[in-house]
mmCIF file of the N, C-alpha and C atoms, coordinates in Angstrom:
data_MODEL
# 
_entry.id   MODEL 
# 
loop_
_atom_site.group_PDB 
_atom_site.id 
_atom_site.type_symbol 
_atom_site.label_atom_id 
_atom_site.label_alt_id 
_atom_site.label_comp_id 
_atom_site.label_asym_id 
_atom_site.label_entity_id 
_atom_site.label_seq_id 
_atom_site.pdbx_PDB_ins_code 
_atom_site.Cartn_x 
_atom_site.Cartn_y 
_atom_site.Cartn_z 
_atom_site.occupancy 
_atom_site.B_iso_or_equiv 
_atom_site.pdbx_formal_charge 
_atom_site.auth_seq_id 
_atom_site.auth_comp_id 
_atom_site.auth_asym_id 
_atom_site.auth_atom_id 
_atom_site.pdbx_PDB_model_num 
ATOM 1   N N  . UNK A 1 1  ? -215.275 -32.561 -321.758 1.00 0.00 ? 1  UNK A N  1 
ATOM 2   C CA . UNK A 1 1  ? -214.984 -33.819 -321.082 1.00 0.00 ? 1  UNK A CA 1 
ATOM 3   C C  . UNK A 1 1  ? -213.483 -33.967 -320.840 1.00 0.00 ? 1  UNK A C  1 
ATOM 4   N N  . UNK A 1 2  ? -212.706 -33.584 -321.844 1.00 0.00 ? 2  UNK A N  1 
ATOM 5   C CA . UNK A 1 2  ? -211.251 -33.695 -321.696 1.00 0.00 ? 2  UNK A CA 1 
ATOM 6   C C  . UNK A 1 2  ? -210.760 -32.789 -320.572 1.00 0.00 ? 2  UNK A C  1 
ATOM 7   N N  . UNK A 1 3  ? -211.363 -31.603 -320.446 1.00 0.00 ? 3  UNK A N  1 
ATOM 8   C CA . UNK A 1 3  ? -210.975 -30.677 -319.391 1.00 0.00 ? 3  UNK A CA 1 
ATOM 9   C C  . UNK A 1 3  ? -211.226 -31.242 -318.006 1.00 0.00 ? 3  UNK A C  1 
ATOM 10  N N  . UNK A 1 4  ? -212.347 -31.917 -317.852 1.00 0.00 ? 4  UNK A N  1 
ATOM 11  C CA . UNK A 1 4  ? -212.676 -32.526 -316.554 1.00 0.00 ? 4  UNK A CA 1 
ATOM 12  C C  . UNK A 1 4  ? -211.662 -33.609 -316.212 1.00 0.00 ? 4  UNK A C  1 
ATOM 13  N N  . UNK A 1 5  ? -211.340 -34.433 -317.192 1.00 0.00 ? 5  UNK A N  1 
ATOM 14  C CA . UNK A 1 5  ? -210.373 -35.517 -316.957 1.00 0.00 ? 5  UNK A CA 1 
ATOM 15  C C  . UNK A 1 5  ? -209.011 -34.933 -316.607 1.00 0.00 ? 5  UNK A C  1 
ATOM 16  N N  . UNK A 1 6  ? -208.590 -33.893 -317.325 1.00 0.00 ? 6  UNK A N  1 
ATOM 17  C CA . UNK A 1 6  ? -207.279 -33.305 -317.053 1.00 0.00 ? 6  UNK A CA 1 
ATOM 18  C C  . UNK A 1 6  ? -207.254 -32.616 -315.686 1.00 0.00 ? 6  UNK A C  1 
ATOM 19  N N  . UNK A 1 7  ? -208.332 -31.923 -315.309 1.00 0.00 ? 7  UNK A N  1 
ATOM 20  C CA . UNK A 1 7  ? -208.374 -31.283 -313.986 1.00 0.00 ? 7  UNK A CA 1 
ATOM 21  C C  . UNK A 1 7  ? -208.365 -32.332 -312.878 1.00 0.00 ? 7  UNK A C  1 
ATOM 22  N N  . UNK A 1 8  ? -209.079 -33.428 -313.085 1.00 0.00 ? 8  UNK A N  1 
ATOM 23  C CA . UNK A 1 8  ? -209.086 -34.508 -312.097 1.00 0.00 ? 8  UNK A CA 1 
ATOM 24  C C  . UNK A 1 8  ? -207.693 -35.116 -311.971 1.00 0.00 ? 8  UNK A C  1 
ATOM 25  N N  . UNK A 1 9  ? -207.061 -35.347 -313.099 1.00 0.00 ? 9  UNK A N  1 
ATOM 26  C CA . UNK A 1 9  ? -205.703 -35.902 -313.091 1.00 0.00 ? 9  UNK A CA 1 
ATOM 27  C C  . UNK A 1 9  ? -204.738 -34.946 -312.403 1.00 0.00 ? 9  UNK A C  1 
ATOM 28  N N  . UNK A 1 10 ? -204.885 -33.654 -312.658 1.00 0.00 ? 10 UNK A N  1 
ATOM 29  C CA . UNK A 1 10 ? -204.019 -32.661 -312.016 1.00 0.00 ? 10 UNK A CA 1 
ATOM 30  C C  . UNK A 1 10 ? -204.238 -32.647 -310.511 1.00 0.00 ? 10 UNK A C  1 
ATOM 31  N N  . UNK A 1 11 ? -205.493 -32.771 -310.080 1.00 0.00 ? 11 UNK A N  1 
ATOM 32  C CA . UNK A 1 11 ? -205.797 -32.801 -308.648 1.00 0.00 ? 11 UNK A CA 1 
ATOM 33  C C  . UNK A 1 11 ? -205.178 -34.030 -307.983 1.00 0.00 ? 11 UNK A C  1 
ATOM 34  N N  . UNK A 1 12 ? -205.272 -35.184 -308.648 1.00 0.00 ? 12 UNK A N  1 
ATOM 35  C CA . UNK A 1 12 ? -204.660 -36.406 -308.103 1.00 0.00 ? 12 UNK A CA 1 
ATOM 36  C C  . UNK A 1 12 ? -203.153 -36.237 -308.018 1.00 0.00 ? 12 UNK A C  1 
ATOM 37  N N  . UNK A 1 13 ? -202.549 -35.670 -309.059 1.00 0.00 ? 13 UNK A N  1 
ATOM 38  C CA . UNK A 1 13 ? -201.107 -35.454 -309.071 1.00 0.00 ? 13 UNK A CA 1 
ATOM 39  C C  . UNK A 1 13 ? -200.691 -34.483 -307.965 1.00 0.00 ? 13 UNK A C  1 
ATOM 40  N N  . UNK A 1 14 ? -201.436 -33.403 -307.786 1.00 0.00 ? 14 UNK A N  1 
ATOM 41  C CA . UNK A 1 14 ? -201.122 -32.444 -306.722 1.00 0.00 ? 14 UNK A CA 1 
ATOM 42  C C  . UNK A 1 14 ? -201.219 -33.091 -305.351 1.00 0.00 ? 14 UNK A C  1 
ATOM 43  N N  . UNK A 1 15 ? -202.258 -33.917 -305.150 1.00 0.00 ? 15 UNK A N  1 
ATOM 44  C CA . UNK A 1 15 ? -202.420 -34.600 -303.879 1.00 0.00 ? 15 UNK A CA 1 
ATOM 45  C C  . UNK A 1 15 ? -201.240 -35.539 -303.633 1.00 0.00 ? 15 UNK A C  1 
ATOM 46  N N  . UNK A 1 16 ? -200.855 -36.296 -304.651 1.00 0.00 ? 16 UNK A N  1 
ATOM 47  C CA . UNK A 1 16 ? -199.752 -37.239 -304.516 1.00 0.00 ? 16 UNK A CA 1 
ATOM 48  C C  . UNK A 1 16 ? -198.459 -36.499 -304.188 1.00 0.00 ? 16 UNK A C  1 
ATOM 49  N N  . UNK A 1 17 ? -198.219 -35.365 -304.872 1.00 0.00 ? 17 UNK A N  1 
ATOM 50  C CA . UNK A 1 17 ? -197.019 -34.576 -304.604 1.00 0.00 ? 17 UNK A CA 1 
ATOM 51  C C  . UNK A 1 17 ? -196.996 -34.087 -303.158 1.00 0.00 ? 17 UNK A C  1 
ATOM 52  N N  . UNK A 1 18 ? -198.129 -33.597 -302.676 1.00 0.00 ? 18 UNK A N  1 
ATOM 53  C CA . UNK A 1 18 ? -198.160 -33.069 -301.312 1.00 0.00 ? 18 UNK A CA 1 
ATOM 54  C C  . UNK A 1 18 ? -198.001 -34.168 -300.268 1.00 0.00 ? 18 UNK A C  1 
ATOM 55  N N  . UNK A 1 19 ? -198.538 -35.333 -300.550 1.00 0.00 ? 19 UNK A N  1 
ATOM 56  C CA . UNK A 1 19 ? -198.430 -36.434 -299.585 1.00 0.00 ? 19 UNK A CA 1 
ATOM 57  C C  . UNK A 1 19 ? -197.053 -37.069 -299.642 1.00 0.00 ? 19 UNK A C  1 
ATOM 58  N N  . UNK A 1 20 ? -196.567 -37.360 -300.829 1.00 0.00 ? 20 UNK A N  1 
ATOM 59  C CA . UNK A 1 20 ? -195.349 -38.157 -300.959 1.00 0.00 ? 20 UNK A CA 1 
ATOM 60  C C  . UNK A 1 20 ? -194.082 -37.315 -300.877 1.00 0.00 ? 20 UNK A C  1 
ATOM 61  N N  . UNK A 1 21 ? -194.011 -36.217 -301.616 1.00 0.00 ? 21 UNK A N  1 
ATOM 62  C CA . UNK A 1 21 ? -192.758 -35.470 -301.709 1.00 0.00 ? 21 UNK A CA 1 
ATOM 63  C C  . UNK A 1 21 ? -192.500 -34.555 -300.525 1.00 0.00 ? 21 UNK A C  1 
ATOM 64  N N  . UNK A 1 22 ? -193.524 -34.245 -299.759 1.00 0.00 ? 22 UNK A N  1 
ATOM 65  C CA . UNK A 1 22 ? -193.317 -33.394 -298.590 1.00 0.00 ? 22 UNK A CA 1 
ATOM 66  C C  . UNK A 1 22 ? -193.244 -34.206 -297.303 1.00 0.00 ? 22 UNK A C  1 
ATOM 67  N N  . UNK A 1 23 ? -193.153 -35.523 -297.429 1.00 0.00 ? 23 UNK A N  1 
ATOM 68  C CA . UNK A 1 23 ? -193.109 -36.401 -296.259 1.00 0.00 ? 23 UNK A CA 1 
ATOM 69  C C  . UNK A 1 23 ? -191.674 -36.793 -295.952 1.00 0.00 ? 23 UNK A C  1 
ATOM 70  N N  . UNK A 1 24 ? -191.431 -37.063 -294.687 1.00 0.00 ? 24 UNK A N  1 
ATOM 71  C CA . UNK A 1 24 ? -190.112 -37.566 -294.294 1.00 0.00 ? 24 UNK A CA 1 
ATOM 72  C C  . UNK A 1 24 ? -190.012 -39.046 -294.675 1.00 0.00 ? 24 UNK A C  1 
ATOM 73  N N  . UNK A 1 25 ? -188.844 -39.601 -294.540 1.00 0.00 ? 25 UNK A N  1 
ATOM 74  C CA . UNK A 1 25 ? -188.630 -41.010 -294.884 1.00 0.00 ? 25 UNK A CA 1 
ATOM 75  C C  . UNK A 1 25 ? -189.505 -41.921 -294.030 1.00 0.00 ? 25 UNK A C  1 
ATOM 76  N N  . UNK A 1 26 ? -189.617 -41.609 -292.747 1.00 0.00 ? 26 UNK A N  1 
ATOM 77  C CA . UNK A 1 26 ? -190.450 -42.417 -291.844 1.00 0.00 ? 26 UNK A CA 1 
ATOM 78  C C  . UNK A 1 26 ? -191.918 -42.376 -292.241 1.00 0.00 ? 26 UNK A C  1 
ATOM 79  N N  . UNK A 1 27 ? -192.390 -41.177 -292.602 1.00 0.00 ? 27 UNK A N  1 
ATOM 80  C CA . UNK A 1 27 ? -193.783 -41.052 -293.038 1.00 0.00 ? 27 UNK A CA 1 
ATOM 81  C C  . UNK A 1 27 ? -194.033 -41.824 -294.330 1.00 0.00 ? 27 UNK A C  1 
ATOM 82  N N  . UNK A 1 28 ? -193.053 -41.816 -295.227 1.00 0.00 ? 28 UNK A N  1 
ATOM 83  C CA . UNK A 1 28 ? -193.191 -42.576 -296.472 1.00 0.00 ? 28 UNK A CA 1 
ATOM 84  C C  . UNK A 1 28 ? -193.284 -44.069 -296.198 1.00 0.00 ? 28 UNK A C  1 
ATOM 85  N N  . UNK A 1 29 ? -192.488 -44.543 -295.247 1.00 0.00 ? 29 UNK A N  1 
ATOM 86  C CA . UNK A 1 29 ? -192.524 -45.960 -294.888 1.00 0.00 ? 29 UNK A CA 1 
ATOM 87  C C  . UNK A 1 29 ? -193.891 -46.325 -294.327 1.00 0.00 ? 29 UNK A C  1 
ATOM 88  N N  . UNK A 1 30 ? -194.420 -45.477 -293.446 1.00 0.00 ? 30 UNK A N  1 
ATOM 89  C CA . UNK A 1 30 ? -195.735 -45.737 -292.858 1.00 0.00 ? 30 UNK A CA 1 
ATOM 90  C C  . UNK A 1 30 ? -196.808 -45.743 -293.945 1.00 0.00 ? 30 UNK A C  1 
ATOM 91  N N  . UNK A 1 31 ? -196.764 -44.782 -294.858 1.00 0.00 ? 31 UNK A N  1 
ATOM 92  C CA . UNK A 1 31 ? -197.734 -44.725 -295.955 1.00 0.00 ? 31 UNK A CA 1 
ATOM 93  C C  . UNK A 1 31 ? -197.650 -45.987 -296.809 1.00 0.00 ? 31 UNK A C  1 
ATOM 94  N N  . UNK A 1 32 ? -196.437 -46.390 -297.156 1.00 0.00 ? 32 UNK A N  1 
ATOM 95  C CA . UNK A 1 32 ? -196.253 -47.588 -297.986 1.00 0.00 ? 32 UNK A CA 1 
ATOM 96  C C  . UNK A 1 32 ? -196.776 -48.838 -297.272 1.00 0.00 ? 32 UNK A C  1 
ATOM 97  N N  . UNK A 1 33 ? -196.499 -48.963 -295.977 1.00 0.00 ? 33 UNK A N  1 
ATOM 98  C CA . UNK A 1 33 ? -196.971 -50.133 -295.229 1.00 0.00 ? 33 UNK A CA 1 
ATOM 99  C C  . UNK A 1 33 ? -198.493 -50.151 -295.164 1.00 0.00 ? 33 UNK A C  1 
ATOM 100 N N  . UNK A 1 34 ? -199.097 -48.996 -294.901 1.00 0.00 ? 34 UNK A N  1 
ATOM 101 C CA . UNK A 1 34 ? -200.567 -48.934 -294.839 1.00 0.00 ? 34 UNK A CA 1 
ATOM 102 C C  . UNK A 1 34 ? -201.168 -49.319 -296.187 1.00 0.00 ? 34 UNK A C  1 
ATOM 103 N N  . UNK A 1 35 ? -200.605 -48.814 -297.279 1.00 0.00 ? 35 UNK A N  1 
ATOM 104 C CA . UNK A 1 35 ? -201.116 -49.161 -298.603 1.00 0.00 ? 35 UNK A CA 1 
ATOM 105 C C  . UNK A 1 35 ? -200.986 -50.658 -298.876 1.00 0.00 ? 35 UNK A C  1 
ATOM 106 N N  . UNK A 1 36 ? -199.855 -51.233 -298.499 1.00 0.00 ? 36 UNK A N  1 
ATOM 107 C CA . UNK A 1 36 ? -199.655 -52.664 -298.739 1.00 0.00 ? 36 UNK A CA 1 
ATOM 108 C C  . UNK A 1 36 ? -200.561 -53.520 -297.865 1.00 0.00 ? 36 UNK A C  1 
ATOM 109 N N  . UNK A 1 37 ? -200.684 -53.173 -296.597 1.00 0.00 ? 37 UNK A N  1 
ATOM 110 C CA . UNK A 1 37 ? -201.497 -53.963 -295.668 1.00 0.00 ? 37 UNK A CA 1 
ATOM 111 C C  . UNK A 1 37 ? -202.972 -53.922 -296.064 1.00 0.00 ? 37 UNK A C  1 
ATOM 112 N N  . UNK A 1 38 ? -203.444 -52.753 -296.464 1.00 0.00 ? 38 UNK A N  1 
ATOM 113 C CA . UNK A 1 38 ? -204.856 -52.630 -296.818 1.00 0.00 ? 38 UNK A CA 1 
ATOM 114 C C  . UNK A 1 38 ? -205.148 -53.091 -298.241 1.00 0.00 ? 38 UNK A C  1 
ATOM 115 N N  . UNK A 1 39 ? -204.107 -53.375 -298.999 1.00 0.00 ? 39 UNK A N  1 
ATOM 116 C CA . UNK A 1 39 ? -204.306 -53.816 -300.371 1.00 0.00 ? 39 UNK A CA 1 
ATOM 117 C C  . UNK A 1 39 ? -204.580 -52.672 -301.331 1.00 0.00 ? 39 UNK A C  1 
ATOM 118 N N  . UNK A 1 40 ? -204.408 -51.452 -300.877 1.00 0.00 ? 40 UNK A N  1 
ATOM 119 C CA . UNK A 1 40 ? -204.684 -50.302 -301.725 1.00 0.00 ? 40 UNK A CA 1 
ATOM 120 C C  . UNK A 1 40 ? -203.539 -49.970 -302.679 1.00 0.00 ? 40 UNK A C  1 
ATOM 121 N N  . UNK A 1 41 ? -202.374 -50.560 -302.453 1.00 0.00 ? 41 UNK A N  1 
ATOM 122 C CA . UNK A 1 41 ? -201.244 -50.268 -303.330 1.00 0.00 ? 41 UNK A CA 1 
ATOM 123 C C  . UNK A 1 41 ? -201.523 -50.732 -304.751 1.00 0.00 ? 41 UNK A C  1 
ATOM 124 N N  . UNK A 1 42 ? -202.291 -51.800 -304.893 1.00 0.00 ? 42 UNK A N  1 
ATOM 125 C CA . UNK A 1 42 ? -202.579 -52.335 -306.220 1.00 0.00 ? 42 UNK A CA 1 
ATOM 126 C C  . UNK A 1 42 ? -203.366 -51.327 -307.063 1.00 0.00 ? 42 UNK A C  1 
ATOM 127 N N  . UNK A 1 43 ? -204.478 -50.750 -306.568 1.00 0.00 ? 43 UNK A N  1 
ATOM 128 C CA . UNK A 1 43 ? -205.182 -49.787 -307.420 1.00 0.00 ? 43 UNK A CA 1 
ATOM 129 C C  . UNK A 1 43 ? -204.631 -48.355 -307.348 1.00 0.00 ? 43 UNK A C  1 
ATOM 130 N N  . UNK A 1 44 ? -203.998 -47.969 -306.238 1.00 0.00 ? 44 UNK A N  1 
ATOM 131 C CA . UNK A 1 44 ? -203.583 -46.579 -306.076 1.00 0.00 ? 44 UNK A CA 1 
ATOM 132 C C  . UNK A 1 44 ? -202.402 -46.225 -306.960 1.00 0.00 ? 44 UNK A C  1 
ATOM 133 N N  . UNK A 1 45 ? -201.399 -47.055 -306.999 1.00 0.00 ? 45 UNK A N  1 
ATOM 134 C CA . UNK A 1 45 ? -200.181 -46.730 -307.743 1.00 0.00 ? 45 UNK A CA 1 
ATOM 135 C C  . UNK A 1 45 ? -200.450 -46.568 -309.240 1.00 0.00 ? 45 UNK A C  1 
ATOM 136 N N  . UNK A 1 46 ? -201.150 -47.482 -309.901 1.00 0.00 ? 46 UNK A N  1 
ATOM 137 C CA . UNK A 1 46 ? -201.429 -47.248 -311.331 1.00 0.00 ? 46 UNK A CA 1 
ATOM 138 C C  . UNK A 1 46 ? -202.299 -46.022 -311.575 1.00 0.00 ? 46 UNK A C  1 
ATOM 139 N N  . UNK A 1 47 ? -203.229 -45.733 -310.687 1.00 0.00 ? 47 UNK A N  1 
ATOM 140 C CA . UNK A 1 47 ? -204.074 -44.549 -310.849 1.00 0.00 ? 47 UNK A CA 1 
ATOM 141 C C  . UNK A 1 47 ? -203.212 -43.291 -310.784 1.00 0.00 ? 47 UNK A C  1 
ATOM 142 N N  . UNK A 1 48 ? -202.275 -43.257 -309.857 1.00 0.00 ? 48 UNK A N  1 
ATOM 143 C CA . UNK A 1 48 ? -201.401 -42.089 -309.730 1.00 0.00 ? 48 UNK A CA 1 
ATOM 144 C C  . UNK A 1 48 ? -200.521 -41.956 -310.961 1.00 0.00 ? 48 UNK A C  1 
ATOM 145 N N  . UNK A 1 49 ? -199.968 -43.064 -311.463 1.00 0.00 ? 49 UNK A N  1 
ATOM 146 C CA . UNK A 1 49 ? -199.125 -43.002 -312.665 1.00 0.00 ? 49 UNK A CA 1 
ATOM 147 C C  . UNK A 1 49 ? -199.915 -42.488 -313.864 1.00 0.00 ? 49 UNK A C  1 
ATOM 148 N N  . UNK A 1 50 ? -201.111 -43.008 -314.045 1.00 0.00 ? 50 UNK A N  1 
ATOM 149 C CA . UNK A 1 50 ? -201.948 -42.576 -315.166 1.00 0.00 ? 50 UNK A CA 1 
ATOM 150 C C  . UNK A 1 50 ? -202.318 -41.100 -315.008 1.00 0.00 ? 50 UNK A C  1 
ATOM 151 N N  . UNK A 1 51 ? -202.637 -40.688 -313.790 1.00 0.00 ? 51 UNK A N  1 
ATOM 152 C CA . UNK A 1 51 ? -202.983 -39.288 -313.543 1.00 0.00 ? 51 UNK A CA 1 
ATOM 153 C C  . UNK A 1 51 ? -201.803 -38.368 -313.836 1.00 0.00 ? 51 UNK A C  1 
ATOM 154 N N  . UNK A 1 52 ? -200.614 -38.795 -313.469 1.00 0.00 ? 52 UNK A N  1 
ATOM 155 C CA . UNK A 1 52 ? -199.424 -37.963 -313.743 1.00 0.00 ? 52 UNK A CA 1 
ATOM 156 C C  . UNK A 1 52 ? -199.199 -37.837 -315.230 1.00 0.00 ? 52 UNK A C  1 
ATOM 157 N N  . UNK A 1 53 ? -199.435 -38.908 -315.983 1.00 0.00 ? 53 UNK A N  1 
ATOM 158 C CA . UNK A 1 53 ? -199.263 -38.851 -317.448 1.00 0.00 ? 53 UNK A CA 1 
ATOM 159 C C  . UNK A 1 53 ? -200.283 -37.893 -318.067 1.00 0.00 ? 53 UNK A C  1 
ATOM 160 N N  . UNK A 1 54 ? -201.534 -38.010 -317.627 1.00 0.00 ? 54 UNK A N  1 
ATOM 161 C CA . UNK A 1 54 ? -202.588 -37.148 -318.165 1.00 0.00 ? 54 UNK A CA 1 
ATOM 162 C C  . UNK A 1 54 ? -202.362 -35.698 -317.758 1.00 0.00 ? 54 UNK A C  1 
ATOM 163 N N  . UNK A 1 55 ? -201.892 -35.467 -316.539 1.00 0.00 ? 55 UNK A N  1 
ATOM 164 C CA . UNK A 1 55 ? -201.710 -34.102 -316.044 1.00 0.00 ? 55 UNK A CA 1 
ATOM 165 C C  . UNK A 1 55 ? -200.607 -33.367 -316.785 1.00 0.00 ? 55 UNK A C  1 
ATOM 166 N N  . UNK A 1 56 ? -199.644 -34.099 -317.286 1.00 0.00 ? 56 UNK A N  1 
ATOM 167 C CA . UNK A 1 56 ? -198.535 -33.439 -317.997 1.00 0.00 ? 56 UNK A CA 1 
ATOM 168 C C  . UNK A 1 56 ? -198.725 -33.456 -319.455 1.00 0.00 ? 56 UNK A C  1 
# 
């Protein structure tokens, strides 16, 4: 069970790295605005933080 959770957390972390760190400043702004407008920033950001903690 722990392995599944860690692999899932690693996958979320890898996805976040590819989306956020490989994006230009303009793309980051668009992503942030979309998350805020749709209300997804509230659940997405804590999930990513928790996944990064578990992945490391």
